N, C-alpha and C positions, 0 to 999 in steps of 0.2 A: 542363249542362256547365259545369265550372269552368275558366276560362282563367287559368292561373297567370301570375305576373309573368314567369317565365322564358320562357314561350311568347310573351307580349306583347313582351318585350324582343328575343327572337330574330326575330320577324317584323319589328319596327321596324328592327332592324339590317340585315336583308336588303333592306328597302325603301331604306335609305340607300345600301347597296352597289349596288342596282339603278340608282341615279341617278349612280353614279361608276364606270361600267364601264371607263373609259379607263386608270385607274391604281390601284394599291393604296391603300387607305385605312387610316390608322392607327387603332388601337383607341381611343386617347384622343379622336380626332376623332368617332368613332362614338358614344362615351359622351357626349361634350359635346352633339352634335347631338340626341340623343334623351333626355338626362337619365337615363342608365342608370348605375348604380353601376359604376365601372371594374373592380373585382375580380369582380363577378358577370358582367360582360360578357366578361371573359377566359375564364371557365368556359364560358359559352354559346358563344363563338367556337370553343373547343376541341371542343365537342360538334358544332357545325355543320361543322367541318373533318373530324372523324372520320366523320361521316355523308356526306361528299362534297358538301355544299351550298356550302361556301366553300373557297378555297385561300388559302395565305398564303406570305409570304416574309419572312425576317428582314433586318435591316440598315436603313441610312438610307433606302434606296429601297423598303423593305419595307412590308408591310401586308396587308390582306385584300381579296379580291374574290370575286365569285360564280364558282363552278367550272363552271357551265353557265348558259345564258340564263335570265333571270328568268321568261320565259314557260313554262319547263319545270319550275319549282319551285312546287309547290302549297302552300297553307297546311297541308294535311294532312302534307306532307313535313316541314315545319318542326316541327310538333307531335310527330311521331314521332321526330324527331332529338333533341329536348330532353326529352320527357316519356314516350316509348314509345307504345304502342297508343292509338288514338283513344278507344276505349271499353274499359273493363275493369270487372270486378265483383270486388271484394275482391282485386285484383291479378291476376285471371285473365281470359283472353279469354272473351267471352260464350258462345262455342260450347263451351267447356270446363266451364262450371258445370253442375251437376246439381241439380235440385230434385225433391221428392217431394210427394205429396198436392196440396193446393189451390195450392201454389206452383209446380207443374210448368209451367204456361204462361208463367211469369215469364221464363224463358230467351228465349222468342220476343220478348218485349217488349224485352229488352236487345239482341237482335240487330237489331230494328227501329230502335232508337235509333242503333246504329252505322251502319246503312244510311243513315239520314237525315243523320248527321254527315258521312259520306262524300260524300253527294249535294251538299253545299255545299262542304266543305273541300277535296275533291279536284278541284273544278271552278273554283276561284278560285286564280289564280297570283299570285306576287309581282309580275309585270309588270302584271296587271290592277289591283292596288291602287296600285302605284307610278305608273301612268299615269292613274289615276282613270277606268279603262274597265272597270268591273265588269260581269260578265255580266248579261244582261237579267233572269234569274231572281232576282238579288239585289234589283233594283228592285221586282220583283213581290212578293217576300216582305216587303220593308221598307215597301211602300206600305200594307199593312194596318195601320190604326191600332192594332189590338191587339198588333202586334209591338213597339210602343214602350211598352206599358203594363206596368208592374211587377206581378208577382203576389206578393202578401204570403203568408207562411205563416199558416196558420190556427192561432190560439191557442185552447186550450180555454177555454170560458167557465165561470165559477164562479158558481153560484147563491148569493145571499146567505143 
């Protein structure tokens, strides 16, 4: 899975807002706190507002805040708000792709990938991360030393 800068920035923005639930937070303060390019942040905030994850008010007392409790916003919700579906194949949902011949079982692989993404991303909330109280299954998954090992792409070898 490729986590885009937009997703990373959106999650970090919501984490900042989760720590400031008392009053609206200005976009420039969010940008500064997380080193997010201000123009890009404005676009992301608009998407988060359209998706119902944040609310805003204009004016000197204005800013942004979470539109619902951080515990009710999953990482999956954020990804869907700024990037669309969690898993897609050539821009289509995995259940909509069709393969023939030897590739026919591939659709089930893409569905399984989506199931596993959901298993993590829908069960971790903004509050979990903001309060550093991740679900136990995250500790179990990341305790495996292989989880931290980078897998390199295999390069074809050339015989001299």
